[in-house]
Structure formats: C-alpha cells, structure tokens
C-alpha positions as CSV (number, residue, x, y, z in Angstrom):
1,X,-44.2,170.9,-48.5
2,X,-44.4,174.6,-47.2
3,X,-42.4,177.2,-49.0
4,X,-38.8,178.0,-47.8
5,X,-38.8,174.7,-45.9
6,X,-36.4,171.7,-45.4
7,X,-37.6,168.2,-45.2
8,X,-35.7,164.9,-44.9
9,X,-36.7,161.8,-47.0
10,X,-35.2,158.6,-48.2
11,X,-34.7,157.6,-51.8
12,X,-33.0,154.7,-53.6
13,X,-30.1,156.0,-55.6
14,X,-27.8,153.6,-57.5
15,X,-29.3,150.8,-55.6
16,X,-28.6,152.4,-52.1
17,X,-31.0,154.1,-49.7
18,X,-29.9,157.6,-49.3
19,X,-31.2,160.3,-46.8
20,X,-32.0,163.4,-48.7
21,X,-32.7,167.1,-47.8
22,X,-35.5,168.5,-49.8
23,X,-35.7,172.3,-50.0
24,X,-38.7,174.4,-51.4
25,X,-37.8,178.0,-52.1
26,X,-40.2,180.8,-51.8
27,X,-40.9,180.8,-55.5
28,X,-41.9,177.1,-55.4
29,X,-38.6,175.6,-56.8
30,X,-37.3,172.4,-55.2
31,X,-33.8,171.4,-54.8
32,X,-32.2,168.4,-53.1
33,X,-29.1,167.3,-51.6
34,X,-27.6,164.2,-49.9
35,X,-28.1,164.6,-46.2
36,X,-24.2,164.6,-45.6
37,X,-22.0,167.2,-44.4
38,X,-18.9,167.4,-46.7
39,X,-16.8,168.0,-43.6
40,X,-17.1,164.7,-41.8
41,X,-19.6,162.7,-43.7
42,X,-22.1,163.0,-40.9
43,X,-25.9,163.8,-41.3
44,X,-26.9,167.4,-41.2
45,X,-30.0,166.9,-39.1
46,X,-29.7,166.6,-35.3
47,X,-32.6,164.2,-35.3
48,X,-34.3,162.7,-38.4
49,X,-35.9,165.5,-40.3
50,X,-34.8,168.1,-37.7
51,X,-32.6,170.9,-39.0
52,X,-30.8,173.8,-37.5
53,X,-31.2,177.2,-39.4
54,X,-29.8,180.5,-38.8
55,X,-32.1,183.7,-38.6
56,X,-31.0,184.3,-42.2
57,X,-32.3,180.8,-43.2
58,X,-29.0,179.1,-43.7
59,X,-28.7,175.5,-42.9
60,X,-26.2,174.6,-40.1
61,X,-24.6,171.2,-39.6
62,X,-25.7,169.9,-36.0
63,X,-22.3,168.2,-35.4
64,X,-19.6,170.9,-36.4
65,X,-21.5,173.9,-37.3
66,X,-20.7,174.2,-41.0
67,X,-23.2,176.7,-42.4
68,X,-24.7,176.3,-45.8
69,X,-26.4,179.1,-48.0
70,X,-29.6,178.2,-49.5
71,X,-30.8,177.4,-52.1
72,X,-27.1,177.1,-53.5
73,X,-25.9,174.6,-50.9
74,X,-22.5,176.3,-50.6
75,X,-20.7,176.1,-47.4
76,X,-20.1,179.7,-46.3
77,X,-18.6,179.2,-42.8
78,X,-17.2,176.5,-40.6
79,X,-14.8,173.6,-41.2
80,X,-15.6,172.9,-44.8
81,X,-16.1,176.5,-46.0
82,X,-15.8,176.6,-49.8
83,X,-17.3,173.1,-50.2
84,X,-20.8,172.4,-51.2
85,X,-23.5,169.9,-50.5
86,X,-23.8,167.1,-53.0
87,X,-26.8,167.9,-55.3
88,X,-29.6,165.2,-56.4
89,X,-31.5,166.1,-59.5
90,X,-35.3,166.2,-58.7
91,X,-38.3,167.7,-60.4
92,X,-41.7,168.6,-59.6
93,X,-44.3,166.1,-61.0
94,X,-48.0,166.8,-60.2
95,X,-47.1,168.5,-56.9
96,X,-45.0,165.6,-55.9
97,X,-41.1,165.7,-55.8
98,X,-39.4,162.9,-57.8
99,X,-35.8,162.0,-58.7
100,X,-35.0,163.2,-62.2
101,X,-33.7,160.5,-64.5
C-alpha cells in the first residue's frame, strides 16, 4: 500500500463482514476505520475503493460531504462535525495489515 493512501478492504469482525478503510501515513503507520459515515450510516466511498479527498488530504463522504481529518478520523466539517470515524485496531505484520486481537 503506497504511503499516505486510502484503500478499502473487507474483514470479518464479530462474525460480520465489514467494509474497512485502511490508511497508511507518510511515516508508514497504518490506521483502519469502518467504512461508514457517522452522519447517515452510508459508505464513505463513491464506488468500492474510490474515495474523495481534499487538496489537504482530508477524506470526504461522497453522499453528504462530511470531511474527516487524517490520520485522526475526526469530522472537521459537514453534517456530523465533532463526530469521528469508528476505529478498528490493526497492526503491521510482515508488511501485511492484520486485525489486532
């Protein structure tokens, strides 16, 4: 996964298949969130794995325009300002991203 990039993947969490957003920052750290906007419960991507980003690198919900600061996942503008994305614990393991237990 390239640095400072977003990717969508699916993972089984508590027995359910969930769409996740993976973010790798410029220092190689990885974060993950559920691919769900806290405003209306819709996916953040406009097509599977296709995300809208501002020139400053923020993530924008394709449906209602909520804007999320990265790598924190905090909503900084839009209908759910003050909320945040739901984090999922992950770790790097031999250059692969895996769910943390």
